[in-house]
Structure formats: structure tokens, C-alpha cells
C-alpha positions, 0 to 999 in steps of 0.5 A, spaced: 445 608 525 449 602 528 444 597 526 444 600 519 451 600 518 452 593 520 447 590 516 450 594 510 457 590 512 453 584 512 453 584 504 460 585 504 463 578 504 470 581 503 470 583 510 469 575 512 477 575 512 478 580 517 473 576 522 475 569 520 482 570 522 485 567 528 484 573 533 476 572 532 475 565 530 473 563 537 468 569 537 465 566 531 465 559 534 461 562 539 455 563 535 456 558 529 456 551 531 463 549 526 464 549 519 462 542 517 456 537 518 460 533 523 461 539 527 454 541 527 452 534 529 456 533 535 454 540 538 447 538 537 448 532 541 450 536 547 444 541 546 440 535 546 443 532 552 442 539 556 434 538 555 433 542 549 431 541 541 435 544 535 434 547 529 440 546 524 441 551 519 446 550 513 448 557 512 448 560 505 443 564 501 442 567 494 446 562 490 446 564 483 446 558 478 442 552 478 448 547 480 449 551 486 442 550 488 442 543 487 448 542 491 445 545 497 439 541 496 444 535 496 447 537 503 441 538 506 439 531 505 446 529 507 444 533 514 437 529 514 441 522 514 446 525 519 441 527 524 437 520 523 443 516 524 445 521 530 438 520 533 438 528 534 431 531 537 432 536 531 429 539 525 432 542 519 431 550 517 433 553 510 432 559 506 429 559 499 434 563 496 439 558 497 435 553 494 434 557 487 428 562 488 432 567 485 434 563 479 427 559 478 421 558 483 420 551 480 427 549 481 427 552 488 420 548 489 423 541 486 429 542 491 425 544 497 420 538 496 426 533 495 428 535 502 421 535 505 420 528 502 426 526 505 425 529 512 418 526 512 421 519 511 425 520 517 419 523 521 423 530 521 420 537 520 423 542 515 422 550 517 422 555 511 426 561 513 424 568 512 429 573 508 428 580 506 422 583 504 423 583 497 422 575 498 416 575 503 411 574 498 415 569 494 417 565 500 409 565 502 407 563 495 412 557 495 410 555 502 403 555 501 404 550 495 409 546 499 404 545 505 398 543 500 402 537 499 406 536 505 405 537 513 412 537 516 413 544 513 413 550 517 414 558 516 417 564 519 414 571 520 418 577 522 414 582 527 418 588 524 414 588 517 407 591 517 404 586 513 405 580 518 399 580 522 395 579 516 400 573 514 399 570 520 392 570 520 392 567 514 397 561 516 393 560 522 387 558 518 391 554 514 394 550 520 401 552 519 406 552 524 409 559 525 416 561 528 415 568 530 422 573 530 423 580 530 427 580 523 434 582 522 434 585 515 435 592 513 428 594 511 425 601 509 420 604 513 415 603 507 415 596 509 417 595 516 417 599 523 423 603 524 423 603 531 425 597 536 419 599 540 414 598 535 417 592 533 417 589 540 409 591 541 407 588 534 411 582 536 407 581 543 401 582 539 403 577 534 405 572 539 398 572 543 395 571 536 399 565 535 398 562 542 390 563 541 389 561 534 395 558 531 398 551 531 404 550 536 408 556 534 415 557 536 416 564 540 423 566 537 426 571 542 432 573 547 428 579 549 427 577 557 421 582 557 417 578 551 419 572 554 416 574 561 409 576 557 409 570 553 409 565 559 404 570 563 399 570 557 400 563 556 398 561 563 392 566 563 389 563 557 390 556 560 395 554 554 400 548 556 407 548 556 406 543 550 402 547 546 408 552 544 416 552 544 421 558 545 427 558 540 433 562 541 440 562 537 446 558 539 451 562 543 446 567 545 442 568 552 444 561 554 442 563 561 435 564 559 435 558 555 437 554 561 432 557 566 426 556 561 428 549 561 428 548 569 421 552 569 418 546 564 418 550 558 420 547 551 426 550 548 429 549 541 436 552 539 437 555 532 444 552 530 447 555 524 453 551 521 457 552 515 463 556 511 458 562 509 457 564 516 459 572 515 452 575 513 449 571 519 454 573 524 453 581 522 446 580 522 446 578 529 450 583 531 446 588 528 440 585 531 443 586 538 448 590 540 450 586 546 453 581 541 457 586 538 460 588 544 461 581 546 465 580 539 469 586 540 471 584 547 473 578 545 478 580 540 481 585 544 483 580 549 486 575 544 490 581 542 493 582 549 495 575 549 
């Protein structure tokens, strides 16, 4: 019930003004690396200094005209230039609806290909993020076209979708790099596991499939039990620390991030930035109730001052 409510609220942008005020702004800053590109670059330098790589994501999705889609592509190219100038150990992560997927798939492909080609010149990688299930097939179709032309591009698969095992098997055959996450959209039971336990069970099954048959998978989770099972399974199978990486969100489970680095594992922090932070933040709260408690607790502390 709570998760569904929060995911519904993520589609109500007018509520952004409530969370974006002075009371909650410090809480937003915990999970979003600022609104400007320079904010993101400075935060990225600090993360790199702590021994972790980063995935930079300019927040935004579901643009409604070609002008906005083209403008988003230009912003990503500026991000790549800034990453190169700063010498960041990083890659860029993007959403296809931000690039115009809902307007015209051909427009979207042109925009993403511009970004991927520029990234290749700098030696950077680009990750195509996964959105709601209504976009899954279109995202995979466009990704496969991109991957047939460029190798510095990867994809995200969500463990809460029933179809994900088949998708991963196909991507493994292609040699594509997959980022595995649980999923953070409000999906019907016809396409996704309604129970968290089933999503977790599927995540572990897909993680094993990626580690044994995939190409440098990214295991994106804050679930300590899944992290332990990943490290146990990798050791059992003789899979080296350099053959995969863990990923976690900016501002979440910093203790676990640091612990994994100390233990010799690779860690990448997914670092969102930009003014369109509201839907992202609401999905993070829906994904993990502890995040909501953190935000509400912080707001109460600010009110008492």
C-alpha cells in the first residue's frame, strides 16, 4: 500500500514545491548531487577520491517535444566534456524517454547515438537506463540497434519483471554489459512480481546467471543479504573481483559502500543531478521505506530548530 502510494505521488510533480522548500532541501541534497553540472562534477571528484567510480545521471524523463529531447542530448554531451576535463572515473547513464523515445524512436536513436559517439572519443561508457514496463521492449530494441554499432554502451534489467531472465539470456549471448536492479516503478501483477520476496529470489537467480555467463555485470543493490550472496557465489565459482562491480545509489548505504571497497570489491555510485529530482526521490522512498523515514526524520528536526 505504502509503496503504491509513493509511486503514485512520484507522478504528481506539483508536490515538488513541498519537498523542495528550505525545510526539506538538505534531505534532497542527501540523495541528489546538486542541481548543476558543476555540483555533480565536484561531488564526483569526492566519490572518486574515496576509491569509488561513478555513474552520472542528468535527471529527467518523458519529454514531450523534439526540442526538449535535443536539448537533453546537448546537456549530456556537455556532461561528457566536463567528465573528461575533470578526469573523472565515470560513465553516463540516461533514459530514452528523455531522449525522445515517446515522440519518435528515430529521433531518440539519433540523440543517443550522438552521445555514445562522443563518449567513445573520450573513452567513456554510456548506460541506457530502464524505465516502466510499457517501455521495456522499445528500450531493448533501440539498445540492440545501438549495440550493433557501438560497444561502449550497456543496458539495465529489472528483477521484478517476469520477462527478465529471457532478456538477460539474450543480452549475455550478445555480450552486452547489464546492470541488474530490482525495479522502482508501479507495475501490475500481470508483468511483475507483486511480492518483494519473489523479486529478491529472482534477483539472486539473475545475478548468478550474469556472473557465470555475462560480460562484466553491475550488481546494483543495497540489500546486504544479496550482497553477501553475491560475494559468496563469486568466490565459490572462482569469479574475480575484477569481473563485476557493485553499484549503489548516492547517499544510500555509505557504510556498505565503504566496506566493499575495503574488502577489495569494485564499487560504483549512481549519482543523479539536476532540477528534475522529484520523481527520482519519490521512487527511492518507495523502493526502501528506510529512505522515507530518513527524509521525514530530517524534516522534523528542521522544524524543531
